[in-house]
Each structure stands twice: as C-alpha cells, then as structure tokens.
N, C-alpha and C positions, 0 to 999 in steps of 0.2 A: 610501435606506436604509429598511428595513422597520420597521413599528411595533414589533414585538417587540424589535428591537435598541435603538430609542430609549428604550424603557421599562425595559430591563434595567439593573439596578444593576451597579456595578463588580464586586461579589462574587458575581454570578449563578453558580450551580452547575449540576450536571447535571440536577437536578430541574426547574429553569427551562426547560431545553431540552426535556425530555420532556413539558412542559406544552403544547407546540405540537402541535396535532393532525396537521398535515402531516408534521412530523418523526417522529412516532410511526409513521406509515405507512411512511416511508422506513426507519426503524430496523427495523421488523418485517420489511420486505422484505429488508433487509441480512442479518438473522439467517437467514432462510430461504435466501437465496442462498449464504451461507457454509456452511450445513448441506449444501446440495445439492452444492456444489463438493467439499467434503471427502469425502462419501460417494462421489461419482463418481470421485475420484482413487483411493481405496482399492479400490473395486469394479473399476474398469477395470484397475488394475495387477494385481489377482488374476486377472481374466478373461484378460488377455493372457498371464500366466504359465501359466495352466491350458491355454491353447490352444497355446502354443509351448514351454513348459518352458525358456524363455530368460530368465535374470536380466537380460541386457542390454536386451531388448525391454521387460521389465517396468519397469526403471528409466527407459527412454526415455519411458514414458507420463508420468512426473513431469517429466522435462526439457522435454517439449513443452508443459508448463504455463507455462514461462518464455520460451522462445525466440521464439514468434510474437508476444509482446507488442510488440516493436519494430516489427513490420510493421503490426499493427493501430493502434498509437499514432501512427505516421508517416502512413500512407495514409488512415486513416479518421478522424483527429482532427477535420477540419473538419465532419464530420457532427454533432458534438456542438453546434455553433452554428448550422448551416444549417437544422435542423428543430426543431420544438417539443420541449423536453426530455422531457416525459412520453411523447411518441410514440417518441422514441429509446429510452428506458428499457424501455418495454413491448415494442417490437420486439426489442430485444436479449434480453430474457428469453424471448420466444417462439422466437427462433432457437436459443438454448441448449437449450430444452426439446425442440425438434425434433431437434437433433443427438444428444442423449442418448437420445431415443426410438428413433432409428435404431440406436444401439448395442445396444439390448435385443433387436433382431431376431435370431433364431437363426442366420440365414445370413450375418450380417455378418462379413467376414474381417478379418484383422489389419491390412492396409493401410488399409481403410476406417475401422476403429476409431481408428487413429492419426491419420488425416486429420480425422476428426470431433473428436478431441481438440485438434488444431491449430485447428479452427474455433472451439471454445470459447475458446481463448486469444486468438485474433484479435479476437473480439467483446468480451472482458472489459475491455480498457482503455477502449473507447468507453463501455461501461456505467458503469465506475467514475468516469471523468472527468465524464460527464454528471451522475451522481448527486452528485458533489462540487460541481459548479457549481450544481446545483439547491439545495443547502444554502444557498448565498448568497442565492438568491431566497426561500427559506422562512424563514431565520433572520436575514437581513441580513448585513452585512460585518463586524460587530464581534465582541464576545466570544462571543455565542451561536454564531456560525459556528465559531469555534475549538473550543468545547466540543462542538459537534455532530460535527465531524471527529474529535475526540479520542475520543468515545464509540464511533464506528464502528471506530476502530483498536483500542480495548479489546476490542470484540466479536471482531474478527479474531484478536487474540492469544489471547483466551480460548478461541476455537474451536479453535486449534491445540493447546491444552493438553488439551482433553477430546474433541475431535472424532475424532481418529484412534483413540483407545481405544474410543469408542462405535461407530465404523465397523467396527472389528475384531470387536466383539461381535455386531454386526448380521450380519456374514458367517458367523457360526457358526450362524445361524438360517435364513438365506435364501441363495439363489445370487447370484453377482455380477450377473447380468442382472436379477434381481428387485430387487436393491438399487438398481440404476440407475433403476428405475421410481420409487423414492422421490425421486430427484433430479428427474425429470420433474415430479413433483407439486410440489416446492418451487419450481422455476422458474415454473410456472404460477400458484402461489399468490402469488409475488412480483409477477408481472405484474398480477394482479388487484388487489393492494394498491396498487400504484403507479397503476393506471388509475383506481381509485375513491377513493383516499385522498389524491391530490394534485391541485392545480388545473391547468387548462390554461394555459400561458403561451406567447406567441408565440416564434418563433425569435429568437435574439439577433442574428443576422446575416442580411440578405436574401440570397437566392440569386443576385441580380444584382450583389451588392456587388463592389467592386474590392479587397476585403481579400485579401492574398496567401494562397494555400492553404497548408495544412500548418503547420509550426511556424516558418516563416521570420520572420514578424513578431514572434513571441515572442522569438526569439533575437537580434533586432536591438536589443532593450532590454537594456542592460548589467545592470541590477539584477535583471531576471527571469532572465537567464542565471546570475548568481551564486546566486540563491535556488534555482534548479533543481539546480545542482551541489551546493548545501548539503544538499538532500534526497537526492540520488543517491549521491554519493561515500562518505559515511559508511556508507551501507547496504551498499556493495560490500565494505567491510572488516568490518562487523559480523557478516556471515553466516559468516565463516571458522570460528569454533568450532563452529557448527551443522553445517557441511559436513564437519568432521573429527571429529564427536562419536563415531562408531563406532570408528575406529582409536584415538582417545584413550582411550575407555573400555577398550579392549583393553589399551593400555599400562598403564593404572592397575590392571587386573585387577578392575574393579568389576562386570563382567558386564552383563546386560541391565538390571538395576535402576539401575546407575550411568549407563548410556546414557540411560535415560528421564529421570533427574534432570538430566543435562547438556542434554538437548533442551528441558527445561521451564524451566531457570533463567533464560535470557535473556527469554522471553516473560513470566515472572512479574515480573521486574524492570521490564520495559517497562510492564506494566499498573500496577504500584505507582507508578512515576514519573508516568505519565499521570494517575492518580487524584489523587495529591498536588498536582501542578501545576494540574490542572483544578479541583479542589474547594478547595484550600488557598491558592491564589495568585490575585490579581487580574490583570486584563489587562496593566497596566503592569509588574507584577512578573514575569510570564511573559516579557514582551519583554526585560526587563533581564537575566534569567538565560539567555536563549537562546544568546547567543554564548559565554559562559563554559562552559555545559554542552556546547555543540558541541565545544569544545576538549578537554573532559575525558572525553567519553563513551567513547572508545576507549582511554583511558589504562590502565584495569585489565588490558587484554590484555598489557601489558608484564610483568605478574606471572607469565605462563607461562614466562618465561625462568628463574624461580627454581624450576622443577620442582615446582609445588604438587601436593598430593594432591587427592582428590575434594572434600573439604569446602572447602578453600581455592579450588579452581577454581570451585565453585558460587558462592561469595561474590563472586569476580571477575566472573562472568557477571551476577549480580544487580545489582552496582554499575553495570556497563556498560549493562544494560538500563534501569535507572532514569535514567541520563544522557540517554536518548533523549527525555526530556520537552522537550528543546530544540525539538522539532518544533511544539509549540503556539505558540511565538513566531514561527517561520517561517511557519506557516499564516496568521497575521494579516498579516504583511508581504506574503506572496505574493498574497493576495486583494486587497490594496490596490494592488499594483503592476501587476496585470493589468487591462486595460480590460474592462468588462463584456461587450462583444461578442465577446471572445476567451476568455472564462472557461471555456467548455466544452472547447475544444481545449487550453487550458492545463492543465486538470486531467487530460485524457486523456494528454497528453504526460508530465505528472508521473507518473501511474500507470504508464504503459508503461515509462518510464525506470527507475523503482524496481524493477520486476520484472526488467527486462533486466540491470541492473547486478548484481542479486543472483545471477542465473544465471551471469553472467560471473565474479563473485567466487567462487562455489562451485567453478567449474571451475578457476580459477587457484589456489585454495587446494589442490586436489588435486594439481596439477602441482608446486607448491612443496613440499608436504609429502612428495611422493614422493622428493625429492632431499635435503631438509634435515631432515625429521622434523616431527611434528605440533606440538610445543611451539615450535620455532623458527618454523614457519609462522605460528602465532597471534601470537607476540611480534613477528614482523616486520610482520604486519598492523597491530599496535598502533602500532609506530613510524611506519610509513608513513601510517597513518590519522591519528594525532595531528598530524603535520606538515601533512598535507593539510587537516585541519579547521582548524588555526590559520591557514593561508593563506586558506581560505574565510571565516573569521571576519573577518580583516583586510579582505578584499575587500568583504564585506557592510557593514562599518563605513564603508568608503570611499564606498559608494554609499547610505548611510543616508538615510532619508526626511527631507525638510525639513518645515517647519510645514504646508505644503499637501499633504503626502502624496507629493510628487515626490522626485527625487534632488537632494541638495544640490550634487552635482558637475555638474548640468546647467545650461545657460545659461538666462537668463530667456526668451529667444525660444522655445526648445524647450519649456520648461515651459508657456508660454502656448498653444502648438500642442497640447500634450497635453491641456490643460484643455478647449479648444474641441472637440478630437476625441472627447471622451467625453461 
C-alpha cells in the first residue's frame, strides 16, 4: 500500500486526493479526454448528418460509442496488465488522436468515419481500465482510491451536464471538421500530461506468465463476479428514463426545456450523492450504506406508475441518482478483491461491461416502451431493477470479506493459496 494511503485519515476528503501530484495529472488528463470525447460525438454526429441527411446514420454514430466496448474490453483487456500502465495510456491517447485526425480530412467517407468511431470505442475501455488501475498505484488501495474514482465519475457526470450545450455552441462558430481538430488537441494534451505527470511503473504481469488471458480468471472468483454484476446490472436499468426522455417529455407536453431538465436530473442527483458520500462519510460508513443504497437506488422509478408530472418526475430522478453513491463502497471492495497483477484487466472489463449494459438497456427500453408506453417501461425497470439489486446485495453479503480481506465462504486452504499467490 502506498504512503499516501497509510497517512490518510479516515475522514480524508477530495482535497486530500487533489494534493497528490500524480493524481492531479491523471485528473487533468481525464478532464481533457472527456472534453474531447463530447466534442467529437457532437461534431461527428452533425458531420454524418450533413453528409447523408440521414437521422438513422447520425444516431448510429452515438450507438457506436457503446457497442464496440464489449469487443475492446474482452479482447484487449490483458494489454492493461502486460505493458507498463503509462505506456498503455499514452498509446491509447495517441491512437484516439490519430483516428480523430483522419476524420477531419475532407475526403473521409461515411464508412470510414463510422469505422474510426468504432476504433475510438474499442480503445476506450482499455484506456479507462488502465487509468483506474493506475489510481491504485498512485493513491493506494484504501480511501484515497475510492475518492479518486469518485472524483473522476463526478467529472464525467458534470461533463454530460455542460458538455453537450457547449459543444452545440461551438458548432455555431466552426464547422464539424474544425471542431474535431479540438478533439485531436485534447487527446494529445492528455497524452503529454500522462507521459510527463506520472511515474513509470513496470507491467503488472510478465508477458511469459501463465495467467489465463482475458477475463476468465476474474470470473472464476465468485466475489469478483458478484461485484461486477453489482456495478453492471443496476446501470442497465438506471438508463431507462434517459433513453425514453424525449417521448416522455412529449407525453408531458413540456417541450425542449422539459427534455433538458429530464436529461439533467439523473446526473445532478448522481453528483450530489457522490459528493455527500465522498466528503461527508468516512470509509466504513460508505461501506455500511453500500448494500442498502444498492437496494434503494432504483426504487424511485416505481413512482412513474403514479403518472407524475414534470416536477415529481425530476424529484424521482434526483433521488435515484443520489442513490448511486453505493458505488463508492463497491469500489473499495472491488479493488481489495482483485489481485494486483489482474487489476488493469479487471478495471477494463468493468468499464467495458458498464458501457455495454447501458447500450443494451437503452435498446430494450425502447422496445418495451413501444408496446407498453413510457411510464410502464420505467416503472417496470424499477420493479425488475429493485428485485435484481436485492438479489445482488444478498449475494454480496454472502461473499463478504473476512478479517483478512478474503471471502468468509472460502475454505482455509484456498484462502492460504490466495495469500501466497499475491
């Protein structure tokens, strides 16, 4: 465990995390990457529509930001541990910058534009997973790691709130291809920050190791499986109101202003919940409330069955978003459950799974709403989600850690093998 973690008091807040120079470099690179991704999504969507006048192809550019995550997370996950983390992060940023640079060329056709968009999405989980694993190297495995991950999530949610609006304003001043040049610059700046702002660390796993490739060894551990599902499955249900915000705003007759509020409510609640849990609760308290919050976070969706108006719907979404603070407790358990030599691929698989299930959840929400209506679809997601989350909470409790950090349900022999294996 690193020195910053040993010295951190139980009540360490976000200021303590930002006091670590390496984390500041990672944090700044994250902000730049998020800015670049948001600008590229908007600019590419507009560019594709300008070239084709096809709403379907324009929407497909957003969908391609989700679907290839599963491919990248499955096939490329071992790279996060087989090479030095800083090298992986810088190369990922340079690959993304190269893909976007090709998009800016005047002769780039629709097929190549969409292929390059897929390339960005394939690389993204490797970058995200390696970055998260690097946080454990920089901040240790304790409270500072949890707060560091929380701070990056807050940035991501905040970027959703303001990024698309700023991106739209940008496109009123410059063409989509010129806007994409800004993305190239943000990826290059992120690469420079990571190259010069973080220390070189050796690969976690030797290239000649007999560690099974891909996620097989991760899924062989019951507690890791349960924790991964506890991250993924609630996310699949939580995106349903976001996916159906446009038709729901139309049903309410709230217009574009109402649509914007509905899209913002869940991220605002998420940021508020993360800030309160991160700054107001200590590590033990966050772990104690993790499973109750997991069971409750989707419960507000049941309120859609009462046909709420706009204001009540916003309150329900804010409450649900605040409940997602359970992830701070899960973060702590997950980093303790995964062996250090597998941490990079574990975070890559976690990131890829999150994006994939959200894409699937959005698609299924549309299918269900087409036949049952928006309110029924959201309320149904609430019922199914609460039942699913309660089952996951029971499974997580059944595999809870013992005093040594292992599973209480494991035999002493296996616990001893795990200790020597790390």
